[in-house]
Each structure stands twice: as C-alpha cells, then as structure tokens.
DSSP file (Angstrom, degrees, kcal/mol; ACC not computed):
  #  RESIDUE AA STRUCTURE BP1 BP2  ACC     N-H-->O    O-->H-N    N-H-->O    O-->H-N    TCO  KAPPA ALPHA  PHI   PSI    X-CA   Y-CA   Z-CA
    1    1 A X              0   0    0      0, 0.0    52,-2.5     0, 0.0     2,-0.3   0.000 360.0 360.0 360.0 138.8   -2.6  -10.3   -2.5
    2    2 A X  E     +Ab  52  79A   0     76,-2.6    78,-2.8    50,-0.2     2,-0.3  -0.894 360.0 136.8-131.4 161.9   -4.1   -7.3   -4.3
    3    3 A X  E     -A   51   0A   0     48,-1.8    48,-2.3    -2,-0.3     2,-0.4  -0.984  40.6-104.2 179.5-174.5   -4.9   -3.8   -3.2
    4    4 A X  E     -A   50   0A   0     -2,-0.3    78,-2.2    46,-0.2     2,-0.5  -0.993  24.3-129.7-135.6 141.7   -4.8   -0.1   -4.0
    5    5 A X  E     -c   82   0B   0     44,-2.6    21,-2.0    -2,-0.4     2,-0.4  -0.800  23.7-172.9 -93.3 128.6   -2.4    2.6   -2.8
    6    6 A X  E     -cD  83  25B   0     76,-2.7    78,-3.3    -2,-0.5     2,-0.4  -0.975  10.7-147.6-120.5 134.3   -4.1    5.8   -1.5
    7    7 A X  E     -cD  84  24B   0     17,-2.1    16,-2.9    -2,-0.4    17,-0.5  -0.828  14.9-178.4-110.1 146.2   -2.1    8.9   -0.6
    8    8 A X  E     +cD  85  22B   0     76,-2.5    78,-2.8    -2,-0.4     2,-0.4  -0.956  41.6  37.7-135.0 150.2   -2.8   11.4    2.2
    9    9 A X  E     +cD  86  21B   0     12,-2.0    12,-2.6    -2,-0.3    11,-0.2  -0.859  43.6 135.8 117.5-145.7   -1.0   14.6    3.3
   10   10 A X  E    S-     0   0B   0     76,-1.3     2,-0.1    -2,-0.4    -1,-0.0  -0.190  71.3 -30.2  82.6 177.9    0.7   17.3    1.4
   11   11 A X  E     -     0   0B   0      8,-0.1     9,-1.3     1,-0.1     2,-0.2  -0.363  67.8-115.4 -69.2 146.0    0.3   21.0    2.1
   12   12 A X  E     - D   0  19B   0      7,-0.2     2,-0.5     8,-0.1     7,-0.2  -0.556  27.7-110.4 -79.2 144.2   -3.0   22.2    3.4
   13   13 A X     >  -     0   0    0      5,-3.0     4,-3.5    -2,-0.2     5,-0.2  -0.637  23.7-142.4 -71.0 122.7   -5.1   24.5    1.3
   14   14 A X  T  4 S+     0   0    0     -2,-0.5    -1,-0.1     1,-0.2    -2,-0.0   0.765  97.5  47.3 -63.4 -24.1   -5.0   27.9    3.2
   15   15 A X  T  4 S+     0   0    0      1,-0.1    -1,-0.2     3,-0.1    -2,-0.0   0.876 128.5  20.5 -82.9 -39.1   -8.7   28.7    2.3
   16   16 A X  T  4 S-     0   0    0      2,-0.2    -2,-0.2    -3,-0.1     3,-0.1   0.687  88.4-134.8-104.3 -21.9  -10.2   25.3    3.3
   17   17 A X     <  +     0   0    0     -4,-3.5     2,-0.2     1,-0.3    -3,-0.1   0.451  60.5 135.0  78.2  -0.7   -7.6   23.8    5.6
   18   18 A X        -     0   0    0     -5,-0.2    -5,-3.0     1,-0.1    -1,-0.3  -0.554  62.1-106.1 -83.6 147.1   -7.9   20.5    3.8
   19   19 A X  E     -D   12   0B   0     -7,-0.2    -7,-0.2    -2,-0.2    -9,-0.2  -0.380  20.7-128.2 -69.2 148.5   -4.9   18.5    2.8
   20   20 A X  E    S+     0   0B   0     -9,-1.3     2,-0.7   -11,-0.2   -10,-0.2   0.851 100.5  51.4 -66.7 -35.4   -4.0   18.5   -0.9
   21   21 A X  E     +D    9   0B   0    -12,-2.6   -12,-2.0    65,-0.1    -1,-0.2  -0.906  64.9 168.6-108.6 110.6   -3.8   14.7   -1.0
   22   22 A X  E     -D    8   0B   0     -2,-0.7   -14,-0.2   -14,-0.2    -1,-0.1  -0.167  69.4 -58.9-121.3  41.0   -7.0   13.2    0.5
   23   23 A X  E    S+     0   0B   0    -16,-2.9   -15,-0.2     1,-0.2     3,-0.1   0.551  79.1 154.2 103.2   8.5   -6.9    9.5   -0.4
   24   24 A X  E     -D    7   0B   0    -17,-0.5   -17,-2.1   -18,-0.1    -1,-0.2  -0.327  54.4 -92.2 -68.0 154.9   -6.8    9.5   -4.2
   25   25 A X  E     -D    6   0B   0    -19,-0.2     2,-0.5    23,-0.1   -19,-0.2  -0.375  41.0-144.7 -65.7 144.1   -5.2    6.4   -5.8
   26   26 A X        -     0   0    0    -21,-2.0     3,-0.5    23,-0.2   -21,-0.3  -0.957   5.1-149.8-121.7 123.4   -1.5    6.8   -6.5
   27   27 A X  S    S+     0   0    0     -2,-0.5    19,-0.2    20,-0.2    20,-0.2  -0.487  76.9  21.6 -82.4 156.8    0.3    5.3   -9.6
   28   28 A X  S    S+     0   0    0     17,-2.0     2,-0.5    18,-0.2    -1,-0.2   0.788  80.4 149.2  59.5  34.1    3.9    4.2   -9.5
   29   29 A X        -     0   0    0     -3,-0.5    16,-2.3    17,-0.2     2,-0.3  -0.860  47.0-123.5 -99.3 130.2    4.1    3.7   -5.7
   30   30 A X  E     -E   44   0C   0     -2,-0.5     2,-0.4    14,-0.2    14,-0.2  -0.562  24.5-167.6 -78.4 132.4    6.5    1.0   -4.6
   31   31 A X  E     -E   43   0C   0     12,-3.0    12,-2.4    -2,-0.3     2,-0.4  -0.982   5.0-168.4-119.2 128.4    4.9   -1.8   -2.4
   32   32 A X  E     -EF  42  63C   0     31,-2.8    31,-3.5    -2,-0.4     2,-0.5  -0.951  11.1-151.1-122.3 137.0    7.3   -4.2   -0.6
   33   33 A X  E     -EF  41  62C   0      8,-2.9     7,-2.8    -2,-0.4     8,-1.3  -0.932  17.3-162.7-107.9 128.1    6.4   -7.4    1.1
   34   34 A X  E     -EF  39  61C   0     27,-3.2    27,-2.5    -2,-0.5     2,-0.6  -0.881  18.6-162.5-112.6 141.2    8.6   -8.4    4.1
   35   35 A X  E >  S-E   38   0C   0      3,-2.8     3,-1.8    -2,-0.4     2,-0.5  -0.957  82.6 -42.1-114.4 106.4    9.1  -11.8    5.8
   36   36 A X  T 3  S-     0   0    0     -2,-0.6    25,-0.1     1,-0.2    -2,-0.1  -0.650 125.0 -30.0  68.6-121.2   10.7  -10.8    9.0
   37   37 A X  T 3  S+     0   0    0     -2,-0.5     2,-0.5    -3,-0.1    -1,-0.2   0.297 118.8 100.5-108.1   8.1   13.2   -8.2    7.9
   38   38 A X  E <  S-E   35   0C   0     -3,-1.8    -3,-2.8     2,-0.0     2,-0.5  -0.828  71.0-132.3-100.7 126.8   13.8   -9.7    4.4
   39   39 A X  E     +E   34   0C   0     -2,-0.5    -5,-0.3    -5,-0.2     3,-0.1  -0.640  30.2 170.9 -72.8 121.7   12.1   -8.2    1.3
   40   40 A X  E     +     0   0C   0     -7,-2.8     2,-0.3    -2,-0.5    -6,-0.2   0.572  63.1  19.7-110.1 -13.0   10.6  -11.2   -0.5
   41   41 A X  E     -E   33   0C   0     -8,-1.3    -8,-2.9     2,-0.0     2,-0.4  -0.979  57.7-173.5-155.9 143.7    8.5   -9.3   -3.1
   42   42 A X  E     +E   32   0C   0     -2,-0.3     2,-0.3   -10,-0.2   -10,-0.2  -0.997  13.6 159.6-136.8 141.6    8.4   -5.9   -4.6
   43   43 A X  E     -E   31   0C   0    -12,-2.4   -12,-3.0    -2,-0.4     2,-0.4  -0.938  28.8-128.5-150.4 171.9    5.9   -4.4   -7.0
   44   44 A X  E     -E   30   0C   0     -2,-0.3   -14,-0.2   -14,-0.2     8,-0.2  -0.981  29.7-108.8-128.8 139.1    4.7   -1.0   -8.2
   45   45 A X        -     0   0    0    -16,-2.3   -17,-2.0    -2,-0.4     6,-0.2  -0.344  37.0-124.5 -66.0 147.1    1.1    0.3   -8.3
   46   46 A X    >   -     0   0    0      4,-3.2     3,-2.1   -19,-0.2   -18,-0.2  -0.014  41.9 -74.1 -81.8-170.0   -0.3    0.7  -11.8
   47   47 A X  T 3  S+     0   0    0      1,-0.3   -20,-0.2   -20,-0.2    -1,-0.1   0.682 135.2  46.2 -63.9 -18.5   -1.9    3.8  -13.4
   48   48 A X  T 3  S-     0   0    0      2,-0.1    -1,-0.3   -22,-0.1   -22,-0.1   0.269 122.3-103.3-105.9   9.2   -5.0    3.4  -11.3
   49   49 A X  S <  S+     0   0    0     -3,-2.1   -44,-2.6     1,-0.3   -23,-0.2   0.441  77.0 135.3  88.1  -0.2   -3.1    2.7   -8.0
   50   50 A X  E     +A    4   0A   0    -46,-0.2    -4,-3.2    -5,-0.1     2,-0.3  -0.537  27.8 179.5 -85.5 148.9   -3.7   -1.0   -8.0
   51   51 A X  E     -A    3   0A   0    -48,-2.3   -48,-1.8    -6,-0.2     2,-0.3  -0.937   6.5-169.8-136.8 161.9   -1.0   -3.6   -7.2
   52   52 A X  E     +A    2   0A   0     -2,-0.3     2,-0.3   -50,-0.2   -50,-0.2  -0.982   5.6 176.3-151.3 148.7   -0.9   -7.4   -7.0
   53   53 A X        -     0   0    0    -52,-2.5     2,-0.5    -2,-0.3   -10,-0.1  -0.980  27.2-127.2-151.4 139.7    1.7   -9.9   -5.7
   54   54 A X        +     0   0    0     -2,-0.3     2,-0.3   -52,-0.0    -2,-0.0  -0.780  35.3 173.3 -92.4 130.0    1.5  -13.7   -5.4
   55   55 A X        -     0   0    0     -2,-0.5     2,-0.1     3,-0.0     3,-0.1  -0.972  31.9-118.6-136.1 148.8    2.4  -15.0   -2.0
   56   56 A X        -     0   0    0     -2,-0.3    16,-0.2     1,-0.1    18,-0.0  -0.465  55.9 -78.0 -73.7 156.8    2.4  -18.4   -0.2
   57   57 A X  S    S+     0   0    0     -2,-0.1     2,-0.3    14,-0.1    16,-0.2  -0.284  87.8  87.3 -55.6 142.6    0.2  -18.7    2.9
   58   58 A X  E    S- G   0  72C   0     14,-1.8    14,-3.4    -3,-0.1     2,-0.4  -0.932  78.5 -62.5 155.0-175.4    1.8  -17.1    5.9
   59   59 A X  E     + G   0  71C   0     -2,-0.3     2,-0.3    12,-0.2    12,-0.2  -0.890  53.1 168.0-106.1 133.4    2.2  -13.8    7.8
   60   60 A X  E     - G   0  70C   0     10,-3.1    10,-3.5    -2,-0.4     2,-0.5  -0.899  34.6-121.5-137.3 162.5    3.9  -10.9    6.2
   61   61 A X  E     -FG  34  69C   0    -27,-2.5   -27,-3.2    -2,-0.3     2,-0.6  -0.944  24.1-151.2-104.6 131.6    4.6   -7.2    6.6
   62   62 A X  E     -FG  33  68C   0      6,-2.6     6,-0.8    -2,-0.5     2,-0.6  -0.915  11.8-164.7-103.7 123.4    3.3   -5.0    3.8
   63   63 A X  E     +FG  32  67C   0    -31,-3.5   -31,-2.8    -2,-0.6     4,-0.2  -0.937  40.4 125.4-114.9 120.5    5.3   -1.8    3.4
   64   64 A X  S    S-     0   0    0      2,-1.0    -1,-0.1    -2,-0.6     3,-0.1   0.393 104.3 -26.0-138.9 -20.9    4.0    1.1    1.3
   65   65 A X  S    S+     0   0    0      1,-0.7     2,-0.2    -3,-0.2    19,-0.1   0.188 138.8  12.4-158.3 -31.1    4.3    3.8    3.9
   66   66 A X  S    S-     0   0    0     -4,-0.2    -2,-1.0    17,-0.1    -1,-0.7  -0.515  83.5-106.8-129.6-160.2    4.0    1.9    7.2
   67   67 A X  E     +G   63   0C   0     -2,-0.2    -4,-0.2    -4,-0.2     2,-0.1  -0.513  34.6 180.0-140.5  72.1    4.2   -1.8    7.8
   68   68 A X  E     -G   62   0C   0     -6,-0.8    -6,-2.6    -2,-0.1     2,-0.4  -0.404  33.9-113.7 -68.8 149.7    0.8   -3.5    8.6
   69   69 A X  E     -G   61   0C   0     -8,-0.2     2,-0.4    -2,-0.1    -8,-0.2  -0.706  33.5-166.7 -83.1 133.4    0.9   -7.3    9.3
   70   70 A X  E     -G   60   0C   0    -10,-3.5   -10,-3.1    -2,-0.4     2,-0.6  -0.979   9.0-154.8-123.3 132.1   -1.0   -9.2    6.6
   71   71 A X  E     -G   59   0C   0     -2,-0.4     2,-0.6   -12,-0.2   -12,-0.2  -0.943   7.6-155.8-109.1 121.7   -2.0  -12.9    7.0
   72   72 A X  E     -G   58   0C   0    -14,-3.4   -14,-1.8    -2,-0.6     2,-0.3  -0.859  11.4-156.7 -96.7 121.4   -2.4  -14.8    3.7
   73   73 A X    >   -     0   0    0     -2,-0.6     3,-1.4   -16,-0.2     5,-0.0  -0.719  27.9 -94.5 -98.3 148.8   -4.7  -17.8    4.1
   74   74 A X  T 3  S+     0   0    0     -2,-0.3    -1,-0.1     1,-0.2     3,-0.1  -0.333 105.0   7.3 -60.8 137.8   -4.6  -20.8    1.7
   75   75 A X  T 3  S+     0   0    0      1,-0.2     2,-0.4    -3,-0.0    -1,-0.2   0.577 107.4 104.2  71.9  11.5   -7.0  -20.7   -1.2
   76   76 A X    <   -     0   0    0     -3,-1.4     2,-0.5     2,-0.0    -1,-0.2  -0.953  66.7-130.0-127.0 145.6   -8.2  -17.1   -0.5
   77   77 A X        -     0   0    0     -2,-0.4     2,-0.5    -3,-0.1    -3,-0.0  -0.802  25.8-151.7 -89.5 132.4   -7.4  -13.9   -2.2
   78   78 A X        -     0   0    0     -2,-0.5   -76,-2.6     2,-0.0     2,-0.5  -0.895   5.5-159.7-108.1 130.2   -6.4  -11.2    0.2
   79   79 A X  B     +b    2   0A   0     -2,-0.5     2,-0.4   -78,-0.2   -76,-0.2  -0.939  14.2 172.0-111.8 127.9   -7.1   -7.5   -0.4
   80   80 A X        -     0   0    0    -78,-2.8     2,-0.3    -2,-0.5    -2,-0.0  -0.944  16.3-156.5-135.1 112.6   -5.0   -4.9    1.4
   81   81 A X        -     0   0    0     -2,-0.4     2,-0.4   -78,-0.2   -76,-0.2  -0.684  17.9-135.2 -85.7 143.0   -5.3   -1.2    0.5
   82   82 A X  E     -c    5   0B   0    -78,-2.2   -76,-2.7    -2,-0.3     2,-0.7  -0.798   6.0-151.1-102.2 138.9   -2.3    0.9    1.5
   83   83 A X  E     -c    6   0B   0     -2,-0.4     2,-0.6   -78,-0.2   -76,-0.2  -0.945  16.3-167.6-105.7 112.5   -2.4    4.3    3.1
   84   84 A X  E     -c    7   0B   0    -78,-3.3   -76,-2.5    -2,-0.7     2,-0.5  -0.904   4.3-157.7-105.2 118.5    0.7    6.2    2.1
   85   85 A X  E     -c    8   0B   0     -2,-0.6     2,-0.3   -78,-0.2   -76,-0.2  -0.821  10.5-174.5 -98.4 131.6    1.3    9.4    4.1
   86   86 A X  E      c    9   0B   0    -78,-2.8   -76,-1.3    -2,-0.5   -65,-0.1  -0.908 360.0 360.0-122.5 151.6    3.4   12.2    2.6
   87   87 A X              0   0    0     -2,-0.3   -78,-0.1   -78,-0.2    -1,-0.0   0.508 360.0 360.0 -71.4 360.0    4.6   15.4    4.2
C-alpha cells in the first residue's frame, strides 16, 4: 500500500478566513496499519509526504488521523491518501 499524507486545519487567517493548513503534503507523519485492534505495521511519511508499507491481502484499518478501512487485494497495488486533521 502506498499513499500520501495531507494535513488540514490550524488557525484561520483573520483576513481570508482560510485555514493555515489546506491539504499540503506532510513529512514525518506516522502512519499505522491495524488488524482489528493490533498494530501490524508502522511507517513515517517521507520528505514529500509519501509512505509505503507491504501488506498481505486482507482488510485493515489505516490510521493517520482517523481510521478508514482499507482492503488489500492480491496482486494489486493499493493507494490510500491520508487526511490528517490538526487543531
């Protein structure tokens, strides 16, 4: 599985009302893969926000800010981008 971490949130700009973090790629963000409640893989996004982890086919929860369900199919590369929300 491969993907990129994007961050959103932060304080709003008082002039524009837009959030400071609007989806840019985030380096050094921890990504955890869960099988049930057990962490089976951990990785960190690189300098361009990309991460990769090798997994056997199956259903997993991907945690980087929330926990979307990801299904890994045999013989296919799965791409899942993470949305990380910060206050």
